[in-house]
N, C-alpha and C positions, 0 to 999 in steps of 0.2 A: 480564605478564597477556593469556590464553588471552582468544577475544572470550566464551568461552562462560562465565567467570568474568566477562568482561566487563558482562557482562546480566544474571546470574544472578539481582540483586537487585532489577532492575526487571522484568525478563523469567519469569523460569524458573517461577512456578507458571500455573497453568490460573485463565486469566479465564470462567469463564461466562456470570459477569453481562454484562464485558462484549461477548463474543460476542449475548448476548440482546441488549442493549441496541442492537448495529451493525444486524443479523438483524429484530427485532420491535418495540422502540422504533417507536413514531408517528412519523410525519417524520424522524428520525434514517433510518431501516431505508427510506425512500425516495431519500433522498438518499445514500445508500450502494450505494447500487445503483446508480441513475444514475450517480453517478462513478466506480467498477468497469468497468461496461459502456462507458459511452464510453469508456474509456481503454484498456481487452482486450479487447475484440467486434472482430473477430469469433473466436472463438478456432481456432487450430491443428488437428492431429487429438489434437498426439501434448505436451500440455502439462507443465511444471511451472512451483508455486508457489512461486518463494523466499523463507523469511522466513514464513510462511503459517498461525504461528499456532493461534487454533481453528480456523480454517478458514473464516472470517465471506465475504474474496472467493472463494473456491471456489463458496460457500453462493451467492453474491446473484449469477454467473456458471452456476447452474442445474444447479447439485456436477454437471460433466460426467466421465462417465464417464470409467472409466480416469486421471483428469485424476491427477497427483504433484503431493502436499505434501510441502516440507521444511523441517522447524524444526528448532534447537537444541535444546528441549526437550520429554524422553518423553510428560511433565504431558498438553502444552497439547496432544500428537498423539494422545497417546489418548483427549481429549474430542470431538477431530474425527473420530475415526476410526466413531464411537459416533454421531456429527449426519450426518457426509455417508460414507454406508457404499460407494457406487459410486465412491470416490476413492479412490488409496494412498498413505500418510501415510509419510514417513521419517526418522530423527533424524539431519541432518551437519550441518555446516558450510557457506555461501556463500564461503567462500574455499578448499573444497577438496571441490567435487563427490563425495558416493557416487555416479557415474555414467558410462556408459561415453561417448567423444566420438563424437556427432553422433545422441545417441540420442533430442532430442525437434525441433519445430518450429517450437514457442512459449514462453517464459518469459516470465513475471511476475513483477514485481517492487516491490513496495506498500514504503515507507515503513523500510526497510531500509538504503540508502545512506548518509543521514546518522548511523548508528549505528555505520561505519569506520573505523577509524584506515587502510584502506590500499582503499579501496572500489575499483583497479585490478582488486585479485585476484578480488572478486566477475565484474568485467565480463569478465577473462579465462576463466574459469572456466562462465560462459554463454555465452563462442562457440563453446568449447572445448564445450560438450555440445550445441550447436545446429547441427541439420544444413544441409546447404547448402542458399539460400535461404531458410534459419529467420529466426523474427522473436522483438525483442528488446521487451519492453513494461516501459519503467521510467515510475511512479509516486513523486510525491516534495511534500513541503510546499517553499513555497517562503518563504525568510526574509524576504522585503520587506513581505510581509505585516502588516499588525497582527496580529492572534493568534497567528500562527504566530511575529512574535518575539517576544511573550508566552510564546506556551508556552514557547520554547525560553530565555528569561530563568529562568521560574520550575519548571522540571523536567530539574536535572543529568541522567541520563538522558537529556535531548532538546537536548544543548548541539550537538551537530552541524548539528542544524539553523541555527544561523547561518553557515555554509557555503555552504546548501544554494540556490543561482542557477541562472538556466538557461544561461549560461558553465558555468559551471562542471560543472554536467550533461553537457550537450554536449561537451563536451572531454575530459569523460573516456570517454562510450561512442563517441566519433570518432577513440578511438586504434584499438578495434575492427571496428566497426561504417558501416555506412554508415546515417548518418540520415536518414529520411524525413519526418521530422516531428517539431514543440514545440509543443502546444499549452498551453491553460490550463485551468484548470476551478476552479471555486464560488468568486465573489470575496471573499465575504468570509460563512463558515457559521458567523452566530454562534446557529445551531441547535447548534453541536456544544458553546456554554458554555450556552447556555439549556436545556440539552437533558441537561448531564453526569448524571451519575451520583453526583456527590461537588460538582462545583462550580454546580449548579440544580437541576430537578425536570424527571425524564425524565414526571412523571405530565402535567405542562403539555402536552404533546403531542397528549394527548386532544382536549385545545381545542379545534372546529376554531375559532376563532378565533384563539388563541397562532398553529395553523397558518398562518392566512392572515394574520395577522403577519410571521410570520416568513417565510411567501413571497413577502409585498411586502418589503420590509427587504431581500433578499440579491435579488429580480429588478430592485431599482430599484439595489442595489451595481454588480451586471452591468453594470448599462447606463451607471453616471455612470465608475469603479474604472479605471483603465487595467492594459490586460495583466499588465508588469511585476510588478503588487502583487496577485493572485491570489491564493488558497492553495496552489493546486498547480501542480506542472508535471509534463507528460508528454512522454514523446522515445520513439519509436517511430522504431526502427531495425532493420535485416537483414543477414545475413552478406554482404560481399558475394563 
């Protein structure tokens, strides 16, 4: 089965409501912006966002002029072009990127690796399209986190999260890159459940009391939860 066929059922259609939730929903949009900026800034001059979906990551990074987003599904890209006219969006597979060698200085990869049967092909392609000295920033969920584990067990399309650990990702990336750092983000992001469009109530985010309670709980979790259990793993690596 091709990667397109594998992902089409769960991710083939544009999801404007998910983009709006990530970029406009109270509290959620703040946490999303914080997460991607911590992981991906500072940006290089020639930026490629792999698996860009509707463009929420590039939106939170300020819609950098000239940045390129790639996704398998044209419906998502058509939506992204409307919302981020300063960026360029291209249809293609992360396993065979439609770009020349050394075409980019900075490649962003968020929530893609756990969907791939052969993630080494993605890493090889990232290495190929990065110029000498270029940077790879990879952000993935961590299977040790209780919320991520629940997500993986209850969503067939996310089952790949069960293999997502820092050790697995570091080994994968180190085959082709020099790892500069591995960091952890969002110890226990319960806002993603409480304010989720289908599992929770996004409107609760408009309440100052709810936002204060969520922030307090998540700050407490960050203070007491060991790093290996935090929800997101970020690996920064450079072309050797």
